[in-house]
TORTISE-945261 format. One record per atom (N, C-alpha, C): atom name; residue in one letter; x, y, z. Coordinates in nm, 3 decimals, padded with zeros to 5 digits, m for minus. Example, Ala and Ser with C-alpha at 12.3 -4.5 7.8 and 13.67 -1.06 7.14 Angstrom:
atom rest px py pz
N A 01.319 m00.569 00.780
CA A 01.230 m00.450 00.780
C A 01.320 m00.330 00.780
N S 01.285 m00.225 00.708
CA S 01.367 m00.106 00.714
C S 01.290 00.003 00.787
//
This chain:
atom rest px py pz
N M m00.804 m00.346 m00.511
CA M m00.704 m00.307 m00.434
C M m00.620 m00.299 m00.604
N K m00.522 m00.188 m00.657
CA K m00.443 m00.193 m00.705
C K m00.338 m00.280 m00.724
N P m00.286 m00.369 m00.845
CA P m00.181 m00.449 m00.794
C P m00.038 m00.345 m00.837
N F m00.036 m00.257 m00.857
CA F 00.080 m00.180 m00.842
C F 00.169 m00.168 m00.707
N W 00.054 m00.158 m00.597
CA W 00.082 m00.146 m00.470
C W 00.123 m00.266 m00.396
N K 00.097 m00.387 m00.433
CA K 00.139 m00.514 m00.360
C K 00.306 m00.535 m00.375
N G 00.282 m00.542 m00.237
CA G 00.427 m00.571 m00.181
C G 00.523 m00.446 m00.144
N K 00.455 m00.312 m00.153
CA K 00.508 m00.201 m00.160
C K 00.445 m00.134 m00.053
N I 00.342 m00.170 00.026
CA I 00.276 m00.106 00.146
C I 00.311 m00.202 00.270
N A 00.346 m00.090 00.370
CA A 00.385 m00.158 00.514
C A 00.276 m00.099 00.630
N S 00.241 m00.208 00.694
CA S 00.110 m00.156 00.813
C S 00.214 m00.177 00.918
N T 00.076 m00.163 01.030
CA T 00.172 m00.190 01.143
C T 00.094 m00.306 01.247
N P 00.188 m00.354 01.343
CA P 00.109 m00.489 01.404
C P m00.018 m00.432 01.482
N Y m00.041 m00.306 01.494
CA Y m00.141 m00.234 01.598
C Y m00.305 m00.271 01.510
N V m00.313 m00.274 01.411
CA V m00.410 m00.292 01.335
C V m00.495 m00.165 01.351
N T m00.443 m00.064 01.333
CA T m00.504 00.071 01.358
C T m00.595 00.111 01.272
N G m00.710 00.172 01.296
CA G m00.820 00.198 01.167
C G m00.882 00.072 01.132
N L m00.816 m00.045 01.112
CA L m00.910 m00.152 01.068
C L m01.000 m00.171 01.173
N N m01.019 m00.165 01.281
CA N m01.160 m00.177 01.355
C N m01.263 m00.098 01.344
N L m01.221 00.008 01.258
CA L m01.329 00.100 01.216
C L m01.419 00.033 01.109
N L m01.363 m00.065 01.036
CA L m01.431 m00.128 00.918
C L m01.541 m00.225 01.005
N A m01.534 m00.240 01.131
CA A m01.619 m00.332 01.170
C A m01.781 m00.288 01.179
N A m01.767 m00.128 01.195
CA A m01.881 m00.062 01.197
C A m01.971 m00.079 01.108
N K m02.096 m00.146 01.120
CA K m02.203 m00.186 01.028
C K m02.250 m00.040 00.959
N E m02.227 00.089 01.011
CA E m02.281 00.198 00.957
C E m02.173 00.212 00.864
N L m02.058 00.167 00.847
CA L m01.934 00.191 00.731
C L m01.964 00.111 00.637
N W m01.946 m00.018 00.629
CA W m01.958 m00.095 00.511
C W m02.050 m00.221 00.571
N E m02.122 m00.308 00.464
CA E m02.197 m00.399 00.504
C E m02.163 m00.517 00.516
N G m02.191 m00.599 00.592
CA G m02.151 m00.771 00.622
C G m02.039 m00.774 00.545
N K m02.036 m00.876 00.444
CA K m01.899 m00.959 00.397
C K m01.805 m00.846 00.330
N R m01.851 m00.718 00.299
CA R m01.767 m00.634 00.210
C R m01.644 m00.587 00.313
N R m01.676 m00.592 00.422
CA R m01.587 m00.568 00.550
C R m01.462 m00.680 00.555
N L m01.499 m00.788 00.567
CA L m01.421 m00.898 00.548
C L m01.329 m00.917 00.413
N D m01.397 m00.874 00.306
CA D m01.336 m00.906 00.185
C D m01.236 m00.770 00.155
N Y m01.257 m00.688 00.244
CA Y m01.152 m00.567 00.181
C Y m01.058 m00.612 00.287
N V m01.050 m00.627 00.414
CA V m00.914 m00.667 00.481
C V m00.860 m00.803 00.428
N K m00.908 m00.897 00.349
CA K m00.862 m01.011 00.303
C K m00.746 m00.912 00.179
N Q m00.851 m00.870 00.104
CA Q m00.749 m00.823 00.012
C Q m00.637 m00.736 00.038
N F m00.659 m00.647 00.154
CA F m00.551 m00.529 00.202
C F m00.442 m00.633 00.242
N S m00.466 m00.724 00.357
CA S m00.360 m00.800 00.409
C S m00.279 m00.884 00.264
N K m00.301 m00.883 00.162
CA K m00.231 m00.941 00.024
C K m00.139 m00.808 m00.010
N Q m00.165 m00.738 m00.008
CA Q m00.063 m00.613 m00.054
C Q 00.030 m00.564 00.018
N V 00.004 m00.573 00.163
CA V 00.118 m00.556 00.274
C V 00.206 m00.666 00.259
N S 00.341 m00.612 00.263
CA S 00.454 m00.678 00.236
C S 00.537 m00.646 00.391
N G 00.510 m00.583 00.509
CA G 00.593 m00.577 00.615
C G 00.521 m00.502 00.703
N L 00.529 m00.500 00.853
CA L 00.484 m00.459 00.938
C L 00.592 m00.359 00.995
N I 00.571 m00.233 01.017
CA I 00.642 m00.135 01.103
C I 00.576 m00.047 01.172
N R 00.663 m00.005 01.308
CA R 00.607 00.103 01.397
C R 00.625 00.192 01.360
N Y 00.538 00.308 01.415
CA Y 00.483 00.455 01.366
C Y 00.653 00.531 01.363
N N 00.723 00.482 01.468
CA N 00.858 00.556 01.438
C N 00.976 00.513 01.357
N E 00.929 00.432 01.290
CA E 00.997 00.375 01.166
C E 00.983 00.417 01.043
N M 00.908 00.554 01.025
CA M 00.896 00.602 00.895
C M 00.990 00.622 00.807
N D 01.129 00.630 00.863
CA D 01.225 00.639 00.782
C D 01.259 00.536 00.643
N R 01.189 00.439 00.683
CA R 01.158 00.301 00.631
C R 01.086 00.326 00.473
N V 00.970 00.419 00.527
CA V 00.930 00.462 00.376
C V 00.982 00.573 00.309
N V 01.048 00.657 00.365
CA V 01.133 00.777 00.330
C V 01.241 00.720 00.241
N T 01.271 00.624 00.271
CA T 01.406 00.549 00.208
C T 01.371 00.472 00.068
N G 01.245 00.443 00.054
CA G 01.202 00.359 m00.032
C G 01.172 00.238 m00.005
N E 01.184 00.172 00.111
CA E 01.180 00.034 00.115
C E 01.019 00.032 00.089
N F 00.935 00.110 00.176
CA F 00.795 00.089 00.151
C F 00.745 00.220 00.067
N L 00.663 00.234 m00.003
CA L 00.594 00.294 m00.070
C L 00.505 00.400 00.020
N A 00.429 00.312 00.111
CA A 00.333 00.367 00.205
C A 00.306 00.300 00.344
N L 00.274 00.370 00.447
CA L 00.231 00.290 00.547
C L 00.079 00.325 00.566
N V 00.006 00.213 00.561
CA V m00.121 00.201 00.587
C V m00.169 00.113 00.727
N M m00.228 00.176 00.842
CA M m00.274 00.306 00.860
C M m00.180 00.383 00.967
N D m00.157 00.490 00.970
CA D m00.096 00.548 01.049
C D m00.186 00.617 01.137
N C m00.155 00.604 01.285
CA C m00.277 00.631 01.378
C C m00.269 00.796 01.376
N N m00.185 00.861 01.325
CA N m00.218 01.026 01.349
C N m00.129 01.121 01.216
N G m00.035 01.074 01.192
CA G 00.006 01.152 01.108
C G 00.133 01.235 01.126
N A 00.137 01.251 01.284
CA A 00.261 01.321 01.346
C A 00.377 01.341 01.263
N R 00.434 01.178 01.281
CA R 00.580 01.191 01.213
C R 00.545 01.209 01.072
N T 00.474 01.183 00.980
CA T 00.454 01.219 00.833
C T 00.497 01.368 00.856
N F 00.444 01.404 00.894
CA F 00.450 01.612 00.921
C F 00.577 01.660 00.951
N E 00.622 01.564 01.069
CA E 00.775 01.607 01.093
C E 00.856 01.578 00.992
N L 00.847 01.484 00.900
CA L 00.949 01.441 00.795
C L 00.920 01.524 00.667
N Q 00.801 01.559 00.659
CA Q 00.781 01.664 00.539
C Q 00.835 01.790 00.596
N A 00.824 01.812 00.710
CA A 00.894 01.957 00.787
C A 01.036 01.980 00.734
N Q 01.081 01.838 00.736
CA Q 01.290 01.808 00.731
C Q 01.302 01.797 00.577
N S 01.184 01.815 00.469
CA S 01.216 01.816 00.327
C S 01.238 01.644 00.282
N A 01.167 01.593 00.360
CA A 01.150 01.430 00.337
C A 01.118 01.419 00.167
N P 01.189 01.335 00.095
CA P 01.144 01.312 m00.033
C P 01.035 01.246 m00.081
N W 00.886 01.283 m00.029
CA W 00.781 01.226 m00.018
C W 00.663 01.297 00.052
N S 00.582 01.271 m00.010
CA S 00.429 01.355 00.036
C S 00.295 01.267 00.041
N M 00.248 01.321 00.148
CA M 00.115 01.202 00.190
C M 00.021 01.222 00.055
//
């Protein structure tokens, strides 16, 4: 994890996508747990998917992981000052 992102990432309370890391076909053994531990140190807040305005306004630089990206595309269509 790059130090630049520490404290600038929001995630969701739903842990969306992280369940995929449990698949042994994706990553082997300890590597999965190590990644989640490192990632959790980067996250500075939890937001719901309908709170993307908190990313648009710069409170967070990213939302990891968005379940489907629909709100992101809506905001891009409205000329929100950011991109994926």
